[in-house]
N, C-alpha and C positions, 0 to 999 in steps of 0.2 A: 528322289532316290538321291541319293551323296554320291558321286563321283568318285573315285579312288585320286589320292595325291599321285602325281607321278602318268596318269594317263595322258596320252598323246591323242590331239583333235589339230589333226596335218599339222603342220608347223608347233603348234602350241603346245605348251606343256601343261597341263593342272597345279596348281601347287597348291590352295585351299578354297573350300567354299566360304564363300560371304555371307551368304542369305537367299531366301527364297521370295519371290513377291507373286501378283497377281500373273506376270507375263514371262515367268519362268524363273532359273537359276541363275544367279550370279556368282562369276569364281574369279579367283586372282590366277592369274596365268603367265608365261614366260612365252617370248616368241625366240623361239630356239635361233631363230637364223637371225635375226637383229638383235640380242641380249637387252628384248628392252620387256617391260613390265606390261602387261595388258588384264583388262576387266573383258569374262567373257560372259554373254547373256546367253543362256541354253533354255532352247523351247524344249521342254519334256517331251520324250519317244511318246508316250499314253495319247500325246496332243496333239501332236506331228500331224495326223492324220484329219483333225478338223479345218475343212477349209479356211469358217471364217478367221483362226486362231492363228492359222499359217501366212496367212493376207495378209494379216496386221504383224505379224513378226517380220515378214518381208520386207512389206513397206515401210517398217523404221527403221530397218537399214538402210533402207535405199534413198529414204528420204535423209536420214545424216547424214548416207556415205555421200553423198551430192553437195554440202556445203563445205567451206573450208573459209573458216574465220577464225581468228586468233580468240574469239570470245564463246563459241562454240565448242564441244570437244569432238574431234576427232573420230569419226569410223572406220576402221583401217577395211575389214572386209566381212563377207556372209560366207557360209560355208556349213557345208556338214560331213561328219565321219563319223563312222560308226550306228550311225544312224540317228545321229546326235543331229541338229540344228542347231548353230550359234552364230553370234554378230562379235568381230572381236576388238575393242575401240579402245580409245586412252584410257589411259590407269592416270586418276587424278589424286594425288595428296593434299586434305585442306580438310573446311569445312562450309557447310551447307549456308546459304541466307539464310535461312531463318535461325539458324545456331547463333550465327555472326551477329543480329540483330535482338538475338534475345537475352543473347547470353554473357554477353561484353559490353565492355568500353566499345565505343567507337566514335570516332570524329564526322561530322558528317560530311565534311568536303568528301570524305573517303566512300561516306554512303552513297552519297552522290555518285561517284566515280564510277563505284560497283553497279549502281543501275543506269547508269549512261552506259556502260561497256553492255550491260545486257541488251537495251536497246539495238544499241549495233550489230549484234549479233543476231538480233531478232529483224531489225532490217536488211542486212545479209538474207536469211534465211527467206524473208517476205520476196524480196530482187528474186530468189531462183525460183519462188511459185510455191513454196511451202508455209502453211500455216502449223504451228505448234501445238495448238490446242490444249495441254495440259499447263500452264506458266502456273508457278504457284514458288514459292520463297524454299520448297525441298530441290526442286529442280535444278537450281541453280547453286554451282561451286564456288567457292575461291580457294585459289590455291595456297602453298605455304608463301607465296613469293606474292599473294596478294591479287593475282588474275583471276578474272571472273571468265568458267565457264558454264554454257549451259547447256544441260543435257538430255538425255531421254525423250525422243522425237517418236516414240512409240505411236503417239493418239495424231501422227502431223497429219494431213491432207493435199496431196497436189492439188492447186490452186486451178481448178477451173470459170472458164468463165463461162459459162453456162449457171457456176451455183450461182450467180446473182443474180437469176430471170425470175426466181421463182419462190416462193417459203410462202411459210402459214402466214394469213395477215392477219389471224385472231390471236389473243393472250391464250395462255392454256389456264384450265382453270385448276384449282387443286387438286380435283382428282388424278385428270392429266398429268402434273406433275407428279404426282404419285405413282401413279402408275408407270411413267417414266424411270423414277430411280428407280423402281423395283426391278424392271427389265436392266437396267444398269447394274443393280447387284445379281443379276440372274446371268444373265450375258453379254460376255467384256463387250464392250464399243455399244451399244445399244444406247448409251447419253455418256459424251467420251468429255471430259472433263473432269476436275476435283472440284467438292462443292465449296462455296465461299470464294473462291476465284471462277466460275465462270461465268461467262458472256450470258446478257438476257436471251439469246439467241441462242446458247447451245441449252439452258435451262429450260428452254421449252420445244430442245428436239428437232430446231431447226437448222438442219444439216445443211440445206441449201444455203442459207446465208451465212452460215459459216466460214471469214474469210478474217484479211490479217486483223481489220478491225475491232475481231472478237480478242484477238492476244494482245491488243491494247486497253483493251477492260480489263484482263486480268493484270495485264502491269500495273493498272493504276491501281489493284486489290493492292497487287504488294509494295508497290509505294505507298499507301494510305495505311499499311503494317506497320512496313518502316516508319511512317513517324509517329506513330499515336502507339503502337504498340497493340494492337488489335484490328481483327476483321472490320473491314466495311460494314461485311453483311452477314449478323450472327441473330439462328432464330432456336427455337426453344430445341429443335430435332433439325434435321437434315432436310424435310418436308419444309417447313417453317424458312426456311433461310435460302431457298430457291426461289421460294414463293416471292422474300424480299427482295431478291434481286430481280424479277421482272419487274414487281410494281412499285416498291420503295425507292428513296434518293437517299447514298449514304448520309451519315451525319456529315457535317459541314464540320471541317476540321478545327472552324473557330469555337464551335462547340466544346472540345476539351482546350482549349487556349485562346482567350480572347483578342490575343494580339496575333495571331498567325496571320500571315501576311497575304495581303489581297493576290498576290503571283501567282503563289504556292496554294492555294483554292484553288487557282484557276487551273491551273495544270491538273490535278486531281480530281477536278468536276468533268472537264473537258474529257479524261482519258475512261472517267465511270458513266458520262451520258448513254441513256437507258436505247437509244437509237445511231445507229453507225452512225447513219449520216453527219450525227454531233460529234462527234469525237474525232480525235485529231486526222487528219487524213492519211498522214504514215506514221509510224512510230521510231523513223529520222526523225521527224520533228518532236516528238519527246525527247529524242536523245539528243538535241541543239540545244534545248533548253536548258536540261541539265547540265549541260556544257557552259553553256552562259552562266548558270549560278555559282556554279566551283569556280570558274575565272576570277567572277564577282567575289565569291568567298575570300581568292585565294591573295585578293587584295585589303582583307579586313582582317590583317594580323593583332590586333590588340583584342579581339573577342576567341573566347573559350567555346570551339564548339563542340568538347568532349563531352559524352553524354554516360553515366553508366548507372546502372542500378542504385537505388538508395540514394542516391548526391540527392540534396537538398537546393543547389540552385547552380548558377555559372560562376566560373575564375573569370571576373573584369578581364586578368590581361593573360595572355594566350604564355605558355610557357614553355618553351625549346626542351622538347621529352617529357613533356608530363603526360603524354597520353599512351596508356601500357600499348604496346606491339606484340605482349604472348599469344599467342593463339592458343586456344583452348585445345584438349586431346582431339588430334586432327583424325577426318572423317576422308574416305578413298569415295571415288565415282562412284564403283562398282558397289562400298558400299549403300550411299545410297540411291542405288536404284531399287535394292528390295529390300528396304528398310521399312517400309513406309511409315517416316516419321511421325511420332505421337504431335500431335500441335501442341503447344506450352500454351497458358496460360499465363499470362503477365499480371502484374498487379495495375490498377490504375494510376500506380505513380509512375509508373515508367513510363507508360503512353506522354503523360503530363510531361515528363521530364526531356524525352527526344523532342517532342513539340516545339518547347519553348527553347530548346539550342537551336533548332531549329529555326526559330522563328528570330530569335535575338541576331544570330550569326547571317542570318539572308536581311533581316531589319534594313541596317546599313546600307546594303546592294539598292533592295527595291523602293527605298522612301525617296530614294530621289529619280528614280525608273520611270520612267511616261512612254506612251506610243508613241513618242516624239525623238528618242533618242537617236546618237548621232549615229552614221553609218560606218564601222569600220571595215566592213569587208565589201568585194565584191567580185561580180563575174561579169567580163563582155564576152559572148558569145558571139561567134562569126555571124554577120548578117545575113541573112538568106539571101540568094544571087535569084531574082526572080525579073531576069534579063533578058532578052531574045538572044542579047551579043554572045556570039560563042567563045570570047575573051573577058568574061566580064568579071571570073572568077577572082580573078585579083582587086578586082575593087568592092566587095563581100567583107572579103578577107582582110584585105590590105586596112582594109576602115576600121575593123574593128581589132588589128595589129598596132595600131596606131595609138588607139583612144586608149590600148590595153597601155603601152608604151610613157606615155603622157599622164595617164592615174600612175600610173608606178613609180613618176616621180616625186607624190608626196608623201612625204615620211610617214601620215598618221591613216593611212590607207593600204591597209593587204588588197592587194590586185590578184587574182587567179591568174598564171601566167598561160602565154597561149598554148602551148602544147598541153593543157587542162583542158582547156573551152573546144580546144578542135576535134574532140570524137561528139561534139554535137553538131557538126559541119552537117548543114543536108538531111535535118532532123527535125521532126514536128518536135517543139519541146515543150515543156509545163514547169516555168520558172520556180514553182512553190520545189518541185521534185529535185531541179537543176540547182538550187540555192542550198539544198538538204546534201547533195551529194558532194558539192563543193567546198561545205561550211562555210558558205558569206552570208550575208546582212541581205545583200541586194546583188538583181540580175538584170541588165541591159539586153535589153534582143533588139532586132530590127531587121528590117528588111529593104533591099536596094533594088532600082529597076534602074535602067538603063534604055534609051531609046537613040541610041544617033548620039549626040552630044548633051542629051538632056537627062540630067538625074532625078528621080526620086527617093530622098532617102525620109522611111520612117523608123524612130525610134524609140523605146517605152523602155521606163527605170520603174520597178517592182521591190519594193521589200517585203522581202518573202519572209520576216518574220510574223508582220500581221495582213499577209496577201492584201498589197495596198499599194496602189498605183501610186510612185511622189509623182512621175512627170510621163508625159508624151508630147511627141511632137513630129511634123511633116514637113520636110523640106523640099522645093523643087529649085534646083540649082543645074548648072553647066556644069561639064565635067571639070573646065580648066577652072572653079570655083571649088574642088571635093578638098584643096588644104586648106583653105577657109572656112569651111563646112566644117572639116574635120575639130579644126580648135574650136567654133561655136559650140558645136556639140560640147567639150570638154567642158568648155567654163560651163553652162548650162546642169547639166550633170553633178561637176563640184558643188554647184546652188543650190542643189535640190537635197547632197546629200548632207548639207549642214557643215559643209568644212570651212576650215579657216583657212585661207592661203596666204603665208607672210609674204613678206615682199620678195625673200631669199627663198623663195619655193617658184621658182620661174618655169621650170619644165613646163607646168600646163601652157601657160603662154607662148613659151620660146618659140620664136621660128627658126629653126633650124634650115630651113631653106625658103627663098622666096618662089623659086620654078616649078612650078605647077606640072611641067613634065617630070624636071629631074623625081619630083615623089614621086609621079604613077612608076616613072621605072622602078623606084627603091622600091613601090610596094609588089613592082613584079617579083623582082629579088627574093624579097622577104615570102613570098609565097612560095615560091621556088624552093627555099632554103628549108622551110617548114615540111616538105615532103621527106628529107633525109634519105636520098636515095643519090646517085654519083648522079646518076642525069639531071635531078633535079639542080643540086649541088652546082653542075657547071652552067646550068641556064642561071642559074641565079650569081654567080660571078660575071657574066654576060649583060645581067641588067645591071648591076650595081656598078659594074663600070662607066653604063652608058649613061646612068645617073652623073655619077661623079663629068664625064665631058658635059653634061649638060652644066651641072653646077660644081668646080671642086672645091668651091670652099663649103659643100654639102658632108658634114661629119659623121652623121648618120649612115648614109652609104660607105662612105669608109669602113664604118665599124662592122658592117655586114658583111665589106670585101673579109675583112682578118677573120669574120666569128667562121665565112665558107673554107676560106683555104688554112684553118686550124683542122677542119673537120675532114674537109682531103686527106690530109696525112695520116688519120687515124684510120685503118681498115676494120674498126669495129662501132666505126661511125657512120659509115659509108662510105668514108674514103678509097680514094683508089689510084692515088698517085704518090708518089716518093715523097718523105716528110722533107730531105734535106731539098727536094725543089719548093714547096708548098710554104714552109716553115718561117724560111724568109719573108717571104708575100705576106706571111699573116702578119707577121712583127712590122713589116713598112707600114701596111695598112693602118695596123691599130695606133702606130707612133703619129702617123698624118691627122688620124682619127680626134687624137687627143690635143696633136697643136694647134688644133680649130678649135676644139671643146674641151679642156680638161675637168669638167665637169661629168663626162659621161661615165658610167661606170663600166661598160660593155667592152670596150677598149680593154683597158684594164685586164680582164681575163682574160681575152687572146694573146694582148702580150706579155702575160706571165705563161702561159701555153708555151707560147716561142722559146719565152726564155729559159726554160728549163730540160727542153726536149729538145731544144736545135743549139741555145748558148752552155745549156748546162751553167748557167747563172745560177746557183739557186735561194742567195739570198735575196737577190732584183725580184727572184718569180714570187716568192715568198711575200716581198713588199707589198709587189703589185696585187695581188690577191687582193691582200688585208685592205686595200684604197677604194678597191671595187665593192666589197663589204660596207667601209666605212662613208660612201656616196651614195650605195643603195643596198641596207642589209637587206629586204626583202628582193633582191635576185639570185633565184634558185641555183641559176649554175655557174653565178660564181663560188659559193656554197658547196658546187659538185664538183666543178673541176678545183678546187683546193682541196677535196677529200681525196681525188685520186693523186694531186702534188703530195700529200700527207702522205699515203701508202705509200709509194717509189720509197721517200726518207725514212720507211720504217716506224711513223710515228701513228699507228692505228689506232689509240683509243681517241685521239684527236680526230682524225680521220672518220671515225663513229658519228660522234658528234655533229660533225658536220656533214656529213653523207643523211644524216636524220633531220639534220633543219631545212637541208634541201627539199626533203620529202615530206616534210610541214607545209612548205612554200606551196611545195607544184606536187601534189598525193599521187597525181594522175600521169606524170612524168614516168613512163617506160624506163627510158636512161637512167632516172634516180635512183627508180626502185629496180633495176637491176644491177646497178652500180652496190647498193644497201648492200643486198644479198651477196656479192662478191666480199665486202668490205667484212661483214660477219662472219664469211669462213675465214677471212685472214685474220682475225679473232679468238678465232679459236671456236666457235658456235657453228659448227658445220649443218644440225639439224634447224637452227631457226633462218641458216641462209636457205636451205633449203626450203621451208614453209614460206619464206619470204618470195625466193624464185618462181616457186609454184603459184603465189599470188600473181606473182608481176606474168607469170602466161597466160594465165584464166584473164588478166585484163585484155590480151590482144592474142592471141594465137598466129598470129602469125610475124609475129615478135622475134625472130631468130636468136636476137643477142640474149634474150632470155633463157631460153633453152641450151643457148651455146652456153650462159652461165652456171646454168645449173647440172649440163654434166660435166662440167669442170669441179665444179664439189662434191657429186657423186666420185666421179674416175679420184679425188683424192683423200673419199672415206673409203676407198676400194672396192666399190658397188661398180663394178668394169660392166657387167650388163646395161645396167641403169646408165651410164654413162655414154654408152655405144648408142641407145636408144633415142636418148634427146639429141647426137650431135646427126645422127640421120635425119633426123628433125630439122637439124640448121640448114645440111645438104639440101632439101627440099623447098627452103624456103626465098624468096626474093632478094637477092643480097646478100646469103648466106654462104654461097658458095666454095669460096675459098678457108672460109674460116670452119665450114663444116668438113673442108677435106684434111687442114691439116690435124682439126683435134681427132677424125679418125683412125688418121694414119698413127698418131702418137698411140692412141689408146691400141691400137691395134698390135701394135710394138711392143706393146707392156705385157700384153696378153699374151704373147707370144703368135699371133697371128701377123709375120713377118712378111710372108707372101700379099698378103691385103695391105698391109702397110708401105710395100714399095711399088705397088702397081698404082697406087693413091701418088705415093712422093715423087715419082715418072713423071706421072699427069702434072704434078704442082711443076714440078720442075720445066716442063714443055709448058708450062704459062704462062711461067716467068721470063719467056723469051717474047710472050706477046705483049702482058701487061705487068705493072706493078704488084708482086705478091713479097709480104714483110719475112724478110733473109729472118726472123727471128724466130716467127713461125718455123720456116724448112729447120730451124738448128733445132728446135724440140724434137723434130722425128729423128734423127740421128743421134742425138740423145736417145732417145730408147733404143734404137738401132744399134745402141753400144759402138756407135763409132764414134768417137770424141777429138778426132783427128776433122771429120767432116764438120762435125758442131761446132767446133770453136772459129774453124774457116766460115760458117755460115755467118757466127754472132760477129768476126770483125767486119764482114759486109752489113751486118747489119747498123753495127757500127758507126761505120761509112754513111751508110744513108740516114742515120741518123729516125732508127726503127723506134719506135716508143715498146715495142717489148723488148729493146736490148737496157734499157734504164729501169726493169723489173727484174735482173737476172738474183738481184740480192730477196726476192721475196717468192720467186715463183719456182713451186717443187721439182718441175720439170727438169732444173737445172740443177738439180743437191748432187746428183751424180758427177759433174765437174768443178766441185769447191772446193773438191783439192788438187787441183791441174796447176800449176802456177800460171799457163798461160788464162786461164781464167780470171784467174787475182788480179793478173796483170792487166787485164780488161778491165775489173773495177775498179780498178784506181786511176786509169787511164779515165773513163765516166767522171769520178769524182765524186757517186754519191756522197751524199751527208750521212 
């Protein structure tokens, strides 16, 4: 029964029916509250009473709604209205991957990008304990903008560790396969999956063995089809196809083309292994392999990898604009869900040409590649502290920090920053999984044991691409030898990474200090600096200063001091001191560090920060940022803080590019991810900002700045209830008290809850007599209370204190009502914002 247009299901209004499928009907709908299109999947009322169907329907919604990834279609909610059960999900305009690979010209690099993103989305699902179990080209959408979305977790199954403890050991007979297929046709869910893309364990009905590697097998089927134009397992009927999946190997890609690269064959062959243990360990491994192929292809501009049906060869030279980007008639995700798309049969010539294109384009890359390829990226994990000494954490963390710093001086090596690897502290880790998560070629891990003055340091370097130990060593040293030991380990790592260190690349062997006491004090300073709490920052200052007392020429200690003072002057970064008190100290420490060693990148960043926030010297600040990036292009903080500067001077497109570069270098940095969300909002992309900030708080639910920025975007969109909810969360978390109180007071005043706003304001004014509270934040509350005189008075106080918020008054919408006041414009003129 078709539901009439205009019917209301809660907040959703039916617009049109798109079709019907095995699990219900799908309609195009309108979310009347958020004014957006949605796809509504509805289970017919006459079937809602069937327990098995209802369980599957609810399971689909819960499984998909639990996922939050840009390559997975988002489920908004599951609901019931007028006796109808429905799922509201993201509406996607575009085409299925099947249409993409079977109907149009397609560039091999683009195809690999699509498949890489599919694998990354599945990796997120698997990490959340969810297996898709019905992966096929029809379940993957390509949007008009060229983004991939995996849909329909209707057959998804929450992973239970017990699922791997049992299962049939025998291979199913043809009669058993036929019985299973008949059950599937008569009972939804008996054999879950789609014939032609099932894994062997699915085809045999071994439900207890169906896990993430079943999806890897299905992914291999898709990859095979994308390269050849045909499925890897095709029988005369469905039963024969299932039999081939269970018993026969997929045809070698070389049967289609004798020149198929071995590496590409290996990826497909490993995905399609009959035994799950012989497949890739995780789908993330596959994503990394595809990403590496894409990056190598990007450097092969002389080869045209465009393949089109009916073509008879490859163009010898890649011509800009030669590949058609005009999509066919797009289809929505909702159309896809119910369409049961007919399998298209292509001519064998198409499959041959697709494979030849891949062979030629990838050939240049694979010809020179071997298992001894140089390592281009590495993660140094915090060493495990196995000591009985109560204060030895600084040694285990500090040794890793020092190795990261030294290795990051090598321009040909990308090193995961400390902020990315600290999440693995005190955890039992699998180097392969860590390497996949961080996107690096190699992982260094180790243990450290201190007994009095004796140290035992064990280290192991693993090439995660081939699960191969490159190097391992154990050192028996004295604590007093720690500095020399750290240099020794760094030299051995570089040797095993097959890096050529030129005479100019002196960071590796540089002696920043000869004082082991100063070095240990510096490690303690960095240990507390990394905690990013007011208490930790104050302890860091103490240790850095002690290190300087031991060695007045220790440039890194001055650099650490500059970084710490810079953070203490920023309330959003955990600081609790007035900027006009600490920023001059940050500047002095940075200048001293550069006086000792001008080659350090870090002090240039702290210096630039002080130059524009305190000196209001905009030109010199930008020069220092650029110098830092020139000295160390892989220093993520330089790109992040430069991006913040660019937002202040209203060069938002440049700011967005810089913060994205910072995120590429340090993808797990909470601060960088939060700032990416803020800059997306400033760029006029609030929905993308919200999505980014939701991901950020998912990374660490205790990161108050993520909730603060998320609430800020909701407030700018006018969703005040959502904003209040986020700000309440800020208030509950350690370090978020002042930001949470000021944000809540402002939004309460905006929505007319003046009593609540005034109460919070009174508490803040009392608190400001006991500790530093940013005057610019208090000014925002008075603006919302429509008390312009007091708002401007507090902005003057913010200017005197060099409050970081006062520099943002031209871009902060909370001050919009003051911009017609001459006193406000006079303040802007005196600040001198470019």
